[in-house]
DRENZA-221934 format. One line per 3 residues: their letters; for each residue x, z, y of C-alpha. Coordinates in steps of 0.25 Angstrom, whole numbers, plus 5000, padded with zeros to 4 digits. Layout:
<recs>
A	X Z Y ~ ...
</recs>
This chain:
<recs>
MKK	4833 4889 4892 ~ 4839 4884 4906 ~ 4834 4876 4917
CPF	4838 4862 4920 ~ 4846 4861 4933 ~ 4839 4848 4937
CAE	4824 4850 4934 ~ 4824 4866 4931 ~ 4816 4864 4918
EIQ	4820 4873 4906 ~ 4829 4867 4896 ~ 4838 4872 4884
DEA	4851 4878 4887 ~ 4858 4869 4879 ~ 4852 4856 4885
IKC	4861 4846 4891 ~ 4850 4837 4896 ~ 4837 4842 4903
KHC	4824 4837 4895 ~ 4816 4838 4907 ~ 4824 4830 4918
GEF	4834 4823 4909 ~ 4847 4828 4917 ~ 4859 4832 4909
LFD	4864 4846 4910 ~ 4879 4848 4912 ~ 4886 4861 4912
LPN	4897 4863 4922 ~ 4907 4865 4911 ~ 4904 4852 4905
QPV	4906 4844 4917 ~ 4922 4845 4918 ~ 4922 4840 4903
AQA	4915 4827 4908 ~ 4924 4825 4919 ~ 4936 4827 4910
KLP	4932 4815 4903 ~ 4937 4805 4915 ~ 4946 4794 4911
WYF	4961 4797 4912 ~ 4963 4789 4924 ~ 4955 4797 4932
STT	4963 4809 4931 ~ 4970 4815 4943 ~ 4984 4813 4937
FIV	4982 4799 4934 ~ 4976 4796 4948 ~ 4988 4802 4955
IAL	4998 4795 4946 ~ 4991 4782 4949 ~ 4991 4784 4964
CSV	5006 4787 4964 ~ 5008 4775 4956 ~ 5000 4764 4962
GPL	4994 4771 4975 ~ 4981 4765 4980 ~ 4979 4757 4968
ALP	4975 4770 4960 ~ 4963 4772 4970 ~ 4953 4767 4961
LIW	4956 4778 4951 ~ 4952 4788 4963 ~ 4940 4781 4966
WRP	4935 4779 4952 ~ 4937 4794 4948 ~ 4924 4801 4947
RTS	4928 4815 4950 ~ 4934 4812 4964 ~ 4925 4813 4976
LAW	4923 4802 4986 ~ 4930 4810 4997 ~ 4942 4811 4988
KVG	4942 4797 4984 ~ 4942 4792 4999 ~ 4952 4802 5003
LSI	4962 4799 4992 ~ 4960 4784 4995 ~ 4963 4785 5009
GIL	4975 4795 5007 ~ 4980 4786 4996 ~ 4979 4773 5004
AIS	4985 4780 5016 ~ 4998 4785 5008 ~ 4999 4771 5002
WAL	4999 4764 5015 ~ 5009 4774 5021 ~ 5018 4772 5009
YIV	5017 4757 5011 ~ 5021 4758 5026 ~ 5033 4767 5023
TLE	5038 4758 5012 ~ 5037 4746 5022 ~ 5045 4753 5032
SLH	5055 4757 5021 ~ 5057 4743 5017 ~ 5058 4739 5032
SIE	5069 4750 5034 ~ 5077 4745 5022 ~ 5076 4730 5027
EYY	5081 4735 5040 ~ 5093 4742 5033 ~ 5097 4730 5025
KLL	5097 4721 5038 ~ 5106 4732 5044 ~ 5115 4732 5032
ESL	5116 4716 5033 ~ 5120 4716 5047 ~ 5132 4726 5045
</recs>
């Protein structure tokens, strides 16, 4: 016999649900197994590939991922948006520089 961690009543050692309070009893080793059954698109590898491919369009994958804390979600979103904006500005500057280079070549 063991005690229920929720109501402290005695229950069978093999019990998976307390007959007194109705709470399910999960062992810590069983929890990672339940977490491993997440859909494939919540895997870290897929999210990194999606972010590298489509940038901020992959942010919903981070926000819908159940294992990521709110602080990480906010931090990653701000970081990804800042990097995307910086790359956008750099791209515009590069296009402007190329345009100036071609104007210089035409004037020669």
